[in-house]
PyMOL Python script that loads the backbone (N, CA, C, O; Angstrom):
from pymol import cmd

cmd.read_pdbstr("""\
ATOM      1  N   UNK A   1     -13.147 -16.640   5.209  1.00  0.00           N
ATOM      2  CA  UNK A   1     -12.798 -18.024   5.333  1.00  0.00           C
ATOM      3  C   UNK A   1     -13.974 -18.809   5.895  1.00  0.00           C
ATOM      4  O   UNK A   1     -14.094 -20.011   5.660  1.00  0.00           O
ATOM      5  N   UNK A   2     -14.842 -18.127   6.638  1.00  0.00           N
ATOM      6  CA  UNK A   2     -16.004 -18.807   7.184  1.00  0.00           C
ATOM      7  C   UNK A   2     -16.983 -19.185   6.080  1.00  0.00           C
ATOM      8  O   UNK A   2     -17.810 -20.079   6.263  1.00  0.00           O
ATOM      9  N   UNK A   3     -16.898 -18.526   4.960  1.00  0.00           N
ATOM     10  CA  UNK A   3     -17.810 -18.818   3.853  1.00  0.00           C
ATOM     11  C   UNK A   3     -17.159 -19.692   2.788  1.00  0.00           C
ATOM     12  O   UNK A   3     -17.710 -19.843   1.697  1.00  0.00           O
ATOM     13  N   UNK A   4     -15.998 -20.269   3.085  1.00  0.00           N
ATOM     14  CA  UNK A   4     -15.389 -21.217   2.171  1.00  0.00           C
ATOM     15  C   UNK A   4     -14.176 -20.732   1.415  1.00  0.00           C
ATOM     16  O   UNK A   4     -13.661 -21.453   0.560  1.00  0.00           O
ATOM     17  N   UNK A   5     -13.704 -19.541   1.699  1.00  0.00           N
ATOM     18  CA  UNK A   5     -12.506 -19.049   1.008  1.00  0.00           C
ATOM     19  C   UNK A   5     -11.277 -19.772   1.538  1.00  0.00           C
ATOM     20  O   UNK A   5     -11.204 -20.119   2.717  1.00  0.00           O
ATOM     21  N   UNK A   6     -10.337 -19.990   0.672  1.00  0.00           N
ATOM     22  CA  UNK A   6      -9.090 -20.637   1.072  1.00  0.00           C
ATOM     23  C   UNK A   6      -8.077 -19.577   1.494  1.00  0.00           C
ATOM     24  O   UNK A   6      -8.172 -18.411   1.112  1.00  0.00           O
ATOM     25  N   UNK A   7      -7.115 -20.013   2.285  1.00  0.00           N
ATOM     26  CA  UNK A   7      -6.079 -19.091   2.748  1.00  0.00           C
ATOM     27  C   UNK A   7      -5.279 -18.532   1.572  1.00  0.00           C
ATOM     28  O   UNK A   7      -4.805 -17.397   1.617  1.00  0.00           O
ATOM     29  N   UNK A   8      -5.135 -19.335   0.528  1.00  0.00           N
ATOM     30  CA  UNK A   8      -4.386 -18.864  -0.641  1.00  0.00           C
ATOM     31  C   UNK A   8      -5.132 -17.784  -1.416  1.00  0.00           C
ATOM     32  O   UNK A   8      -4.543 -17.117  -2.267  1.00  0.00           O
ATOM     33  N   UNK A   9      -6.427 -17.603  -1.132  1.00  0.00           N
ATOM     34  CA  UNK A   9      -7.188 -16.533  -1.769  1.00  0.00           C
ATOM     35  C   UNK A   9      -7.331 -15.315  -0.866  1.00  0.00           C
ATOM     36  O   UNK A   9      -7.474 -14.193  -1.352  1.00  0.00           O
ATOM     37  N   UNK A  10      -7.293 -15.533   0.442  1.00  0.00           N
ATOM     38  CA  UNK A  10      -7.524 -14.431   1.377  1.00  0.00           C
ATOM     39  C   UNK A  10      -6.340 -13.468   1.401  1.00  0.00           C
ATOM     40  O   UNK A  10      -6.528 -12.254   1.323  1.00  0.00           O
ATOM     41  N   UNK A  11      -5.135 -13.995   1.508  1.00  0.00           N
ATOM     42  CA  UNK A  11      -3.953 -13.131   1.617  1.00  0.00           C
ATOM     43  C   UNK A  11      -3.778 -12.247   0.376  1.00  0.00           C
ATOM     44  O   UNK A  11      -3.608 -11.038   0.532  1.00  0.00           O
ATOM     45  N   UNK A  12      -3.812 -12.787  -0.838  1.00  0.00           N
ATOM     46  CA  UNK A  12      -3.677 -11.888  -1.996  1.00  0.00           C
ATOM     47  C   UNK A  12      -4.815 -10.875  -2.114  1.00  0.00           C
ATOM     48  O   UNK A  12      -4.605  -9.757  -2.585  1.00  0.00           O
ATOM     49  N   UNK A  13      -6.007 -11.260  -1.691  1.00  0.00           N
ATOM     50  CA  UNK A  13      -7.140 -10.338  -1.757  1.00  0.00           C
ATOM     51  C   UNK A  13      -6.940  -9.159  -0.817  1.00  0.00           C
ATOM     52  O   UNK A  13      -7.207  -8.019  -1.195  1.00  0.00           O
ATOM     53  N   UNK A  14      -6.475  -9.414   0.400  1.00  0.00           N
ATOM     54  CA  UNK A  14      -6.240  -8.337   1.355  1.00  0.00           C
ATOM     55  C   UNK A  14      -5.096  -7.447   0.886  1.00  0.00           C
ATOM     56  O   UNK A  14      -5.200  -6.222   0.942  1.00  0.00           O
ATOM     57  N   UNK A  15      -4.010  -8.052   0.425  1.00  0.00           N
ATOM     58  CA  UNK A  15      -2.862  -7.269  -0.038  1.00  0.00           C
ATOM     59  C   UNK A  15      -3.221  -6.466  -1.282  1.00  0.00           C
ATOM     60  O   UNK A  15      -2.796  -5.319  -1.422  1.00  0.00           O
ATOM     61  N   UNK A  16      -3.990  -7.050  -2.174  1.00  0.00           N
ATOM     62  CA  UNK A  16      -4.411  -6.337  -3.392  1.00  0.00           C
ATOM     63  C   UNK A  16      -5.262  -5.117  -3.038  1.00  0.00           C
ATOM     64  O   UNK A  16      -5.099  -4.053  -3.636  1.00  0.00           O
ATOM     65  N   UNK A  17      -6.165  -5.268  -2.072  1.00  0.00           N
ATOM     66  CA  UNK A  17      -6.986  -4.133  -1.656  1.00  0.00           C
ATOM     67  C   UNK A  17      -6.153  -3.019  -1.043  1.00  0.00           C
ATOM     68  O   UNK A  17      -6.400  -1.839  -1.295  1.00  0.00           O
ATOM     69  N   UNK A  18      -5.167  -3.394  -0.238  1.00  0.00           N
ATOM     70  CA  UNK A  18      -4.291  -2.381   0.367  1.00  0.00           C
ATOM     71  C   UNK A  18      -3.443  -1.691  -0.690  1.00  0.00           C
ATOM     72  O   UNK A  18      -3.260  -0.475  -0.647  1.00  0.00           O
ATOM     73  N   UNK A  19      -2.927  -2.458  -1.631  1.00  0.00           N
ATOM     74  CA  UNK A  19      -2.117  -1.852  -2.690  1.00  0.00           C
ATOM     75  C   UNK A  19      -2.947  -0.949  -3.604  1.00  0.00           C
ATOM     76  O   UNK A  19      -2.443   0.041  -4.134  1.00  0.00           O
ATOM     77  N   UNK A  20      -4.204  -1.295  -3.781  1.00  0.00           N
ATOM     78  CA  UNK A  20      -5.085  -0.440  -4.595  1.00  0.00           C
ATOM     79  C   UNK A  20      -5.264   0.923  -3.914  1.00  0.00           C
ATOM     80  O   UNK A  20      -5.209   1.964  -4.570  1.00  0.00           O
ATOM     81  N   UNK A  21      -5.480   0.905  -2.594  1.00  0.00           N
ATOM     82  CA  UNK A  21      -5.600   2.168  -1.865  1.00  0.00           C
ATOM     83  C   UNK A  21      -4.292   2.957  -1.887  1.00  0.00           C
ATOM     84  O   UNK A  21      -4.297   4.179  -2.031  1.00  0.00           O
ATOM     85  N   UNK A  22      -3.178   2.247  -1.741  1.00  0.00           N
ATOM     86  CA  UNK A  22      -1.881   2.921  -1.783  1.00  0.00           C
ATOM     87  C   UNK A  22      -1.617   3.511  -3.161  1.00  0.00           C
ATOM     88  O   UNK A  22      -1.029   4.588  -3.268  1.00  0.00           O
ATOM     89  N   UNK A  23      -2.040   2.824  -4.212  1.00  0.00           N
ATOM     90  CA  UNK A  23      -1.831   3.333  -5.573  1.00  0.00           C
ATOM     91  C   UNK A  23      -2.594   4.630  -5.797  1.00  0.00           C
ATOM     92  O   UNK A  23      -2.089   5.546  -6.446  1.00  0.00           O
ATOM     93  N   UNK A  24      -3.799   4.712  -5.266  1.00  0.00           N
ATOM     94  CA  UNK A  24      -4.571   5.958  -5.384  1.00  0.00           C
ATOM     95  C   UNK A  24      -3.850   7.081  -4.644  1.00  0.00           C
ATOM     96  O   UNK A  24      -3.741   8.197  -5.153  1.00  0.00           O
ATOM     97  N   UNK A  25      -3.359   6.782  -3.440  1.00  0.00           N
ATOM     98  CA  UNK A  25      -2.631   7.789  -2.678  1.00  0.00           C
ATOM     99  C   UNK A  25      -1.330   8.203  -3.337  1.00  0.00           C
ATOM    100  O   UNK A  25      -0.984   9.384  -3.350  1.00  0.00           O
ATOM    101  N   UNK A  26      -0.615   7.243  -3.880  1.00  0.00           N
ATOM    102  CA  UNK A  26       0.653   7.556  -4.555  1.00  0.00           C
ATOM    103  C   UNK A  26       0.394   8.374  -5.809  1.00  0.00           C
ATOM    104  O   UNK A  26       1.120   9.328  -6.090  1.00  0.00           O
ATOM    105  N   UNK A  27      -0.619   8.015  -6.552  1.00  0.00           N
ATOM    106  CA  UNK A  27      -0.952   8.781  -7.751  1.00  0.00           C
ATOM    107  C   UNK A  27      -1.298  10.225  -7.402  1.00  0.00           C
ATOM    108  O   UNK A  27      -0.834  11.159  -8.057  1.00  0.00           O
ATOM    109  N   UNK A  28      -2.109  10.397  -6.374  1.00  0.00           N
ATOM    110  CA  UNK A  28      -2.442  11.758  -5.934  1.00  0.00           C
ATOM    111  C   UNK A  28      -1.213  12.502  -5.441  1.00  0.00           C
ATOM    112  O   UNK A  28      -1.060  13.695  -5.704  1.00  0.00           O
ATOM    113  N   UNK A  29      -0.334  11.804  -4.726  1.00  0.00           N
ATOM    114  CA  UNK A  29       0.880  12.436  -4.231  1.00  0.00           C
ATOM    115  C   UNK A  29       1.832  12.830  -5.341  1.00  0.00           C
ATOM    116  O   UNK A  29       2.449  13.893  -5.281  1.00  0.00           O
ATOM    117  N   UNK A  30       1.959  11.993  -6.346  1.00  0.00           N
ATOM    118  CA  UNK A  30       2.838  12.318  -7.467  1.00  0.00           C
ATOM    119  C   UNK A  30       2.293  13.516  -8.246  1.00  0.00           C
ATOM    120  O   UNK A  30       3.051  14.391  -8.663  1.00  0.00           O
ATOM    121  N   UNK A  31       0.988  13.545  -8.434  1.00  0.00           N
ATOM    122  CA  UNK A  31       0.394  14.685  -9.149  1.00  0.00           C
ATOM    123  C   UNK A  31       0.581  15.972  -8.354  1.00  0.00           C
ATOM    124  O   UNK A  31       0.956  17.002  -8.913  1.00  0.00           O
ATOM    125  N   UNK A  32       0.319  15.914  -7.048  1.00  0.00           N
ATOM    126  CA  UNK A  32       0.497  17.115  -6.224  1.00  0.00           C
ATOM    127  C   UNK A  32       1.960  17.535  -6.129  1.00  0.00           C
ATOM    128  O   UNK A  32       2.268  18.727  -6.119  1.00  0.00           O
ATOM    129  N   UNK A  33       2.852  16.565  -6.059  1.00  0.00           N
ATOM    130  CA  UNK A  33       4.273  16.926  -5.993  1.00  0.00           C
ATOM    131  C   UNK A  33       4.757  17.502  -7.318  1.00  0.00           C
ATOM    132  O   UNK A  33       5.633  18.367  -7.329  1.00  0.00           O
ATOM    133  N   UNK A  34       4.204  17.040  -8.425  1.00  0.00           N
ATOM    134  CA  UNK A  34       4.589  17.602  -9.722  1.00  0.00           C
ATOM    135  C   UNK A  34       4.148  19.062  -9.829  1.00  0.00           C
ATOM    136  O   UNK A  34       4.832  19.882 -10.441  1.00  0.00           O
ATOM    137  N   UNK A  35       3.002  19.377  -9.227  1.00  0.00           N
ATOM    138  CA  UNK A  35       2.541  20.768  -9.260  1.00  0.00           C
ATOM    139  C   UNK A  35       3.278  21.644  -8.239  1.00  0.00           C
ATOM    140  O   UNK A  35       3.486  22.832  -8.484  1.00  0.00           O
ATOM    141  N   UNK A  36       3.670  21.073  -7.112  1.00  0.00           N
ATOM    142  CA  UNK A  36       4.293  21.885  -6.069  1.00  0.00           C
ATOM    143  C   UNK A  36       5.814  21.927  -6.144  1.00  0.00           C
ATOM    144  O   UNK A  36       6.447  22.613  -5.342  1.00  0.00           O
ATOM    145  N   UNK A  37       6.407  21.214  -7.082  1.00  0.00           N
ATOM    146  CA  UNK A  37       7.860  21.159  -7.157  1.00  0.00           C
ATOM    147  C   UNK A  37       8.467  22.513  -7.495  1.00  0.00           C
ATOM    148  O   UNK A  37       9.595  22.790  -7.089  1.00  0.00           O
ATOM    149  N   UNK A  38       7.773  23.341  -8.203  1.00  0.00           N
ATOM    150  CA  UNK A  38       8.351  24.645  -8.547  1.00  0.00           C
ATOM    151  C   UNK A  38       8.430  25.559  -7.329  1.00  0.00           C
ATOM    152  O   UNK A  38       9.231  26.493  -7.314  1.00  0.00           O
ATOM    153  N   UNK A  39       7.604  25.302  -6.297  1.00  0.00           N
ATOM    154  CA  UNK A  39       7.658  26.116  -5.091  1.00  0.00           C
ATOM    155  C   UNK A  39       8.808  25.711  -4.172  1.00  0.00           C
ATOM    156  O   UNK A  39       9.345  26.549  -3.448  1.00  0.00           O
ATOM    157  N   UNK A  40       9.187  24.443  -4.192  1.00  0.00           N
ATOM    158  CA  UNK A  40      10.246  23.965  -3.310  1.00  0.00           C
ATOM    159  C   UNK A  40      11.551  23.700  -4.052  1.00  0.00           C
ATOM    160  O   UNK A  40      12.499  23.193  -3.453  1.00  0.00           O
ATOM    161  N   UNK A  41      11.622  24.024  -5.317  1.00  0.00           N
ATOM    162  CA  UNK A  41      12.832  23.723  -6.103  1.00  0.00           C
ATOM    163  C   UNK A  41      14.045  24.489  -5.595  1.00  0.00           C
ATOM    164  O   UNK A  41      15.171  24.030  -5.781  1.00  0.00           O
ATOM    165  N   UNK A  42      13.855  25.632  -4.965  1.00  0.00           N
ATOM    166  CA  UNK A  42      14.991  26.387  -4.432  1.00  0.00           C
ATOM    167  C   UNK A  42      15.560  25.721  -3.176  1.00  0.00           C
ATOM    168  O   UNK A  42      16.700  25.995  -2.803  1.00  0.00           O
ATOM    169  N   UNK A  43      14.796  24.863  -2.527  1.00  0.00           N
ATOM    170  CA  UNK A  43      15.252  24.208  -1.293  1.00  0.00           C
ATOM    171  C   UNK A  43      15.859  22.831  -1.544  1.00  0.00           C
ATOM    172  O   UNK A  43      16.351  22.200  -0.608  1.00  0.00           O
ATOM    173  N   UNK A  44      15.835  22.359  -2.776  1.00  0.00           N
ATOM    174  CA  UNK A  44      16.400  21.053  -3.096  1.00  0.00           C
ATOM    175  C   UNK A  44      17.900  21.171  -3.273  1.00  0.00           C
ATOM    176  O   UNK A  44      18.385  22.092  -3.929  1.00  0.00           O
ATOM    177  N   UNK A  45      18.634  20.236  -2.684  1.00  0.00           N
ATOM    178  CA  UNK A  45      20.091  20.254  -2.790  1.00  0.00           C
ATOM    179  C   UNK A  45      20.548  18.925  -3.370  1.00  0.00           C
ATOM    180  O   UNK A  45      20.355  17.880  -2.750  1.00  0.00           O
ATOM    181  N   UNK A  46      21.139  18.953  -4.529  1.00  0.00           N
ATOM    182  CA  UNK A  46      21.688  17.758  -5.145  1.00  0.00           C
ATOM    183  C   UNK A  46      20.660  16.887  -5.840  1.00  0.00           C
ATOM    184  O   UNK A  46      20.988  15.785  -6.279  1.00  0.00           O
ATOM    185  N   UNK A  47      19.437  17.351  -5.951  1.00  0.00           N
ATOM    186  CA  UNK A  47      18.379  16.579  -6.600  1.00  0.00           C
ATOM    187  C   UNK A  47      17.660  17.494  -7.580  1.00  0.00           C
ATOM    188  O   UNK A  47      17.310  18.625  -7.243  1.00  0.00           O
ATOM    189  N   UNK A  48      17.446  17.013  -8.761  1.00  0.00           N
ATOM    190  CA  UNK A  48      16.694  17.791  -9.749  1.00  0.00           C
ATOM    191  C   UNK A  48      15.216  17.808  -9.344  1.00  0.00           C
ATOM    192  O   UNK A  48      14.744  16.858  -8.718  1.00  0.00           O
ATOM    193  N   UNK A  49      14.490  18.851  -9.684  1.00  0.00           N
ATOM    194  CA  UNK A  49      13.083  18.927  -9.280  1.00  0.00           C
ATOM    195  C   UNK A  49      12.230  17.768  -9.794  1.00  0.00           C
ATOM    196  O   UNK A  49      11.335  17.305  -9.086  1.00  0.00           O
ATOM    197  N   UNK A  50      12.486  17.301 -10.987  1.00  0.00           N
ATOM    198  CA  UNK A  50      11.715  16.192 -11.556  1.00  0.00           C
ATOM    199  C   UNK A  50      12.600  14.954 -11.715  1.00  0.00           C
ATOM    200  O   UNK A  50      12.641  14.355 -12.789  1.00  0.00           O
ATOM    201  N   UNK A  51      13.303  14.572 -10.655  1.00  0.00           N
ATOM    202  CA  UNK A  51      14.204  13.431 -10.691  1.00  0.00           C
ATOM    203  C   UNK A  51      13.383  12.137 -10.699  1.00  0.00           C
ATOM    204  O   UNK A  51      12.743  11.813  -9.699  1.00  0.00           O
ATOM    205  N   UNK A  52      13.390  11.391 -11.815  1.00  0.00           N
ATOM    206  CA  UNK A  52      12.564  10.182 -11.891  1.00  0.00           C
ATOM    207  C   UNK A  52      13.021   9.084 -10.931  1.00  0.00           C
ATOM    208  O   UNK A  52      12.205   8.286 -10.470  1.00  0.00           O
ATOM    209  N   UNK A  53      14.314   9.040 -10.631  1.00  0.00           N
ATOM    210  CA  UNK A  53      14.812   8.036  -9.693  1.00  0.00           C
ATOM    211  C   UNK A  53      14.245   8.272  -8.291  1.00  0.00           C
ATOM    212  O   UNK A  53      13.891   7.320  -7.596  1.00  0.00           O
ATOM    213  N   UNK A  54      14.160   9.519  -7.883  1.00  0.00           N
ATOM    214  CA  UNK A  54      13.586   9.839  -6.576  1.00  0.00           C
ATOM    215  C   UNK A  54      12.109   9.488  -6.537  1.00  0.00           C
ATOM    216  O   UNK A  54      11.639   8.894  -5.566  1.00  0.00           O
ATOM    217  N   UNK A  55      11.382   9.842  -7.567  1.00  0.00           N
ATOM    218  CA  UNK A  55       9.960   9.510  -7.624  1.00  0.00           C
ATOM    219  C   UNK A  55       9.758   7.994  -7.587  1.00  0.00           C
ATOM    220  O   UNK A  55       8.878   7.502  -6.880  1.00  0.00           O
ATOM    221  N   UNK A  56      10.564   7.258  -8.342  1.00  0.00           N
ATOM    222  CA  UNK A  56      10.435   5.800  -8.373  1.00  0.00           C
ATOM    223  C   UNK A  56      10.803   5.186  -7.026  1.00  0.00           C
ATOM    224  O   UNK A  56      10.161   4.234  -6.582  1.00  0.00           O
ATOM    225  N   UNK A  57      11.827   5.719  -6.379  1.00  0.00           N
ATOM    226  CA  UNK A  57      12.227   5.190  -5.072  1.00  0.00           C
ATOM    227  C   UNK A  57      11.141   5.405  -4.032  1.00  0.00           C
ATOM    228  O   UNK A  57      10.875   4.523  -3.215  1.00  0.00           O
ATOM    229  N   UNK A  58      10.520   6.559  -4.058  1.00  0.00           N
ATOM    230  CA  UNK A  58       9.432   6.838  -3.108  1.00  0.00           C
ATOM    231  C   UNK A  58       8.249   5.918  -3.363  1.00  0.00           C
ATOM    232  O   UNK A  58       7.657   5.401  -2.415  1.00  0.00           O
ATOM    233  N   UNK A  59       7.896   5.705  -4.609  1.00  0.00           N
ATOM    234  CA  UNK A  59       6.795   4.800  -4.943  1.00  0.00           C
ATOM    235  C   UNK A  59       7.125   3.378  -4.501  1.00  0.00           C
ATOM    236  O   UNK A  59       6.256   2.679  -3.979  1.00  0.00           O
ATOM    237  N   UNK A  60       8.362   2.943  -4.701  1.00  0.00           N
ATOM    238  CA  UNK A  60       8.771   1.600  -4.289  1.00  0.00           C
ATOM    239  C   UNK A  60       8.709   1.438  -2.772  1.00  0.00           C
ATOM    240  O   UNK A  60       8.220   0.421  -2.279  1.00  0.00           O
ATOM    241  N   UNK A  61       9.194   2.419  -2.038  1.00  0.00           N
ATOM    242  CA  UNK A  61       9.181   2.335  -0.575  1.00  0.00           C
ATOM    243  C   UNK A  61       7.749   2.316  -0.047  1.00  0.00           C
ATOM    244  O   UNK A  61       7.445   1.571   0.885  1.00  0.00           O
ATOM    245  N   UNK A  62       6.883   3.111  -0.620  1.00  0.00           N
ATOM    246  CA  UNK A  62       5.486   3.124  -0.177  1.00  0.00           C
ATOM    247  C   UNK A  62       4.812   1.800  -0.503  1.00  0.00           C
ATOM    248  O   UNK A  62       4.042   1.288   0.309  1.00  0.00           O
ATOM    249  N   UNK A  63       5.084   1.240  -1.670  1.00  0.00           N
ATOM    250  CA  UNK A  63       4.503  -0.061  -2.025  1.00  0.00           C
ATOM    251  C   UNK A  63       5.026  -1.161  -1.108  1.00  0.00           C
ATOM    252  O   UNK A  63       4.266  -2.045  -0.713  1.00  0.00           O
ATOM    253  N   UNK A  64       6.291  -1.121  -0.770  1.00  0.00           N
ATOM    254  CA  UNK A  64       6.873  -2.108   0.134  1.00  0.00           C
ATOM    255  C   UNK A  64       6.281  -1.991   1.534  1.00  0.00           C
ATOM    256  O   UNK A  64       5.959  -3.002   2.158  1.00  0.00           O
ATOM    257  N   UNK A  65       6.138  -0.778   2.024  1.00  0.00           N
ATOM    258  CA  UNK A  65       5.550  -0.567   3.352  1.00  0.00           C
ATOM    259  C   UNK A  65       4.086  -0.990   3.382  1.00  0.00           C
ATOM    260  O   UNK A  65       3.630  -1.570   4.367  1.00  0.00           O
ATOM    261  N   UNK A  66       3.351  -0.708   2.316  1.00  0.00           N
ATOM    262  CA  UNK A  66       1.949  -1.098   2.255  1.00  0.00           C
ATOM    263  C   UNK A  66       1.802  -2.609   2.213  1.00  0.00           C
ATOM    264  O   UNK A  66       0.945  -3.170   2.895  1.00  0.00           O
ATOM    265  N   UNK A  67       2.625  -3.264   1.425  1.00  0.00           N
ATOM    266  CA  UNK A  67       2.552  -4.722   1.336  1.00  0.00           C
ATOM    267  C   UNK A  67       2.871  -5.379   2.663  1.00  0.00           C
ATOM    268  O   UNK A  67       2.173  -6.300   3.087  1.00  0.00           O
ATOM    269  N   UNK A  68       3.918  -4.916   3.319  1.00  0.00           N
ATOM    270  CA  UNK A  68       4.270  -5.522   4.603  1.00  0.00           C
ATOM    271  C   UNK A  68       3.247  -5.197   5.677  1.00  0.00           C
ATOM    272  O   UNK A  68       2.999  -6.020   6.557  1.00  0.00           O
ATOM    273  N   UNK A  69       2.652  -4.020   5.624  1.00  0.00           N
ATOM    274  CA  UNK A  69       1.615  -3.672   6.598  1.00  0.00           C
ATOM    275  C   UNK A  69       0.329  -4.450   6.348  1.00  0.00           C
ATOM    276  O   UNK A  69      -0.409  -4.729   7.292  1.00  0.00           O
ATOM    277  N   UNK A  70       0.048  -4.800   5.117  1.00  0.00           N
ATOM    278  CA  UNK A  70      -1.169  -5.556   4.804  1.00  0.00           C
ATOM    279  C   UNK A  70      -1.008  -7.037   5.102  1.00  0.00           C
ATOM    280  O   UNK A  70      -2.002  -7.738   5.289  1.00  0.00           O
ATOM    281  N   UNK A  71       0.211  -7.518   5.147  1.00  0.00           N
ATOM    282  CA  UNK A  71       0.422  -8.941   5.417  1.00  0.00           C
ATOM    283  C   UNK A  71       0.070  -9.322   6.853  1.00  0.00           C
ATOM    284  O   UNK A  71      -0.349 -10.452   7.102  1.00  0.00           O
ATOM    285  N   UNK A  72       0.232  -8.405   7.791  1.00  0.00           N
ATOM    286  CA  UNK A  72      -0.067  -8.709   9.193  1.00  0.00           C
ATOM    287  C   UNK A  72      -1.545  -9.041   9.393  1.00  0.00           C
ATOM    288  O   UNK A  72      -1.843 -10.105   9.935  1.00  0.00           O
ATOM    289  N   UNK A  73      -2.487  -8.183   8.983  1.00  0.00           N
ATOM    290  CA  UNK A  73      -3.897  -8.562   9.161  1.00  0.00           C
ATOM    291  C   UNK A  73      -4.327  -9.728   8.275  1.00  0.00           C
ATOM    292  O   UNK A  73      -5.239 -10.475   8.629  1.00  0.00           O
ATOM    293  N   UNK A  74      -3.679  -9.883   7.133  1.00  0.00           N
ATOM    294  CA  UNK A  74      -4.026 -11.010   6.265  1.00  0.00           C
ATOM    295  C   UNK A  74      -3.617 -12.325   6.918  1.00  0.00           C
ATOM    296  O   UNK A  74      -4.365 -13.302   6.870  1.00  0.00           O
ATOM    297  N   UNK A  75      -2.438 -12.354   7.526  1.00  0.00           N
ATOM    298  CA  UNK A  75      -1.999 -13.566   8.219  1.00  0.00           C
ATOM    299  C   UNK A  75      -2.891 -13.851   9.421  1.00  0.00           C
ATOM    300  O   UNK A  75      -3.182 -15.011   9.713  1.00  0.00           O
ATOM    301  N   UNK A  76      -3.326 -12.813  10.118  1.00  0.00           N
ATOM    302  CA  UNK A  76      -4.245 -13.008  11.248  1.00  0.00           C
ATOM    303  C   UNK A  76      -5.586 -13.529  10.769  1.00  0.00           C
ATOM    304  O   UNK A  76      -6.212 -14.345  11.446  1.00  0.00           O
ATOM    305  N   UNK A  77      -6.030 -13.072   9.622  1.00  0.00           N
ATOM    306  CA  UNK A  77      -7.334 -13.505   9.107  1.00  0.00           C
ATOM    307  C   UNK A  77      -7.326 -14.984   8.762  1.00  0.00           C
ATOM    308  O   UNK A  77      -8.342 -15.658   8.931  1.00  0.00           O
ATOM    309  N   UNK A  78      -6.208 -15.504   8.283  1.00  0.00           N
ATOM    310  CA  UNK A  78      -6.200 -16.920   7.926  1.00  0.00           C
ATOM    311  C   UNK A  78      -5.998 -17.809   9.147  1.00  0.00           C
ATOM    312  O   UNK A  78      -6.212 -19.019   9.070  1.00  0.00           O
ATOM    313  N   UNK A  79      -5.589 -17.225  10.276  1.00  0.00           N
ATOM    314  CA  UNK A  79      -5.418 -18.007  11.498  1.00  0.00           C
ATOM    315  C   UNK A  79      -6.693 -18.118  12.325  1.00  0.00           C
ATOM    316  O   UNK A  79      -6.752 -18.919  13.257  1.00  0.00           O
ATOM    317  N   UNK A  80      -7.708 -17.332  12.003  1.00  0.00           N
ATOM    318  CA  UNK A  80      -8.953 -17.353  12.760  1.00  0.00           C
ATOM    319  C   UNK A  80      -9.755 -18.596  12.386  1.00  0.00           C
ATOM    320  O   UNK A  80      -9.898 -18.935  11.211  1.00  0.00           O
ATOM    321  N   UNK A  81     -10.268 -19.260  13.405  1.00  0.00           N
ATOM    322  CA  UNK A  81     -11.118 -20.430  13.173  1.00  0.00           C
ATOM    323  C   UNK A  81     -12.468 -19.949  12.651  1.00  0.00           C
ATOM    324  O   UNK A  81     -13.093 -19.107  13.297  1.00  0.00           O
ATOM    325  N   UNK A  82     -12.947 -20.449  11.505  1.00  0.00           N
ATOM    326  CA  UNK A  82     -14.196 -19.975  10.935  1.00  0.00           C
ATOM    327  C   UNK A  82     -15.409 -20.170  11.863  1.00  0.00           C
ATOM    328  O   UNK A  82     -16.310 -19.332  11.879  1.00  0.00           O
ATOM    329  N   UNK A  83     -15.437 -21.241  12.615  1.00  0.00           N
ATOM    330  CA  UNK A  83     -16.565 -21.485  13.525  1.00  0.00           C
ATOM    331  C   UNK A  83     -16.593 -20.430  14.628  1.00  0.00           C
ATOM    332  O   UNK A  83     -17.659 -19.936  14.994  1.00  0.00           O
ATOM    333  N   UNK A  84     -15.430 -20.092  15.149  1.00  0.00           N
ATOM    334  CA  UNK A  84     -15.358 -19.076  16.196  1.00  0.00           C
ATOM    335  C   UNK A  84     -15.803 -17.715  15.635  1.00  0.00           C
ATOM    336  O   UNK A  84     -16.512 -16.967  16.309  1.00  0.00           O
ATOM    337  N   UNK A  85     -15.391 -17.404  14.420  1.00  0.00           N
ATOM    338  CA  UNK A  85     -15.780 -16.130  13.809  1.00  0.00           C
ATOM    339  C   UNK A  85     -17.283 -16.064  13.576  1.00  0.00           C
ATOM    340  O   UNK A  85     -17.897 -15.024  13.812  1.00  0.00           O
ATOM    341  N   UNK A  86     -17.884 -17.159  13.116  1.00  0.00           N
ATOM    342  CA  UNK A  86     -19.326 -17.168  12.912  1.00  0.00           C
ATOM    343  C   UNK A  86     -20.087 -17.123  14.233  1.00  0.00           C
ATOM    344  O   UNK A  86     -21.139 -16.491  14.322  1.00  0.00           O
ATOM    345  N   UNK A  87     -19.570 -17.777  15.238  1.00  0.00           N
ATOM    346  CA  UNK A  87     -20.224 -17.770  16.539  1.00  0.00           C
ATOM    347  C   UNK A  87     -20.170 -16.391  17.157  1.00  0.00           C
ATOM    348  O   UNK A  87     -21.106 -15.985  17.847  1.00  0.00           O
ATOM    349  N   UNK A  88     -19.084 -15.656  16.921  1.00  0.00           N
ATOM    350  CA  UNK A  88     -18.927 -14.308  17.455  1.00  0.00           C
ATOM    351  C   UNK A  88     -19.937 -13.354  16.826  1.00  0.00           C
ATOM    352  O   UNK A  88     -20.469 -12.480  17.511  1.00  0.00           O
ATOM    353  N   UNK A  89     -20.204 -13.509  15.551  1.00  0.00           N
ATOM    354  CA  UNK A  89     -21.136 -12.636  14.853  1.00  0.00           C
ATOM    355  C   UNK A  89     -22.531 -12.984  15.275  1.00  0.00           C
ATOM    356  O   UNK A  89     -23.489 -12.369  14.807  1.00  0.00           O
TER     357      UNK A  89
END
""", "prot")
cmd.dss("prot")
cmd.show_as("cartoon", "prot")
cmd.util.cbc("prot")
cmd.orient("prot")
């Protein structure tokens, strides 16, 4: 914001970066869980090993948690006075 960015550009940029990192983690987790499901399939009760609803719910919850966690620093970033930030550096 000290270099001229608007608040309407800062918040989506921060959230987009956080979601990009979460997407990489979720993709890796889904791939690893697809490979490891045969080892834990005997311990599952009431859920099929490749239940798409469970996979989708986990992805949704992680995306929701990431978005809400990224909004806190994004909101703080738009509240900082640009002159104070430049003076601090």
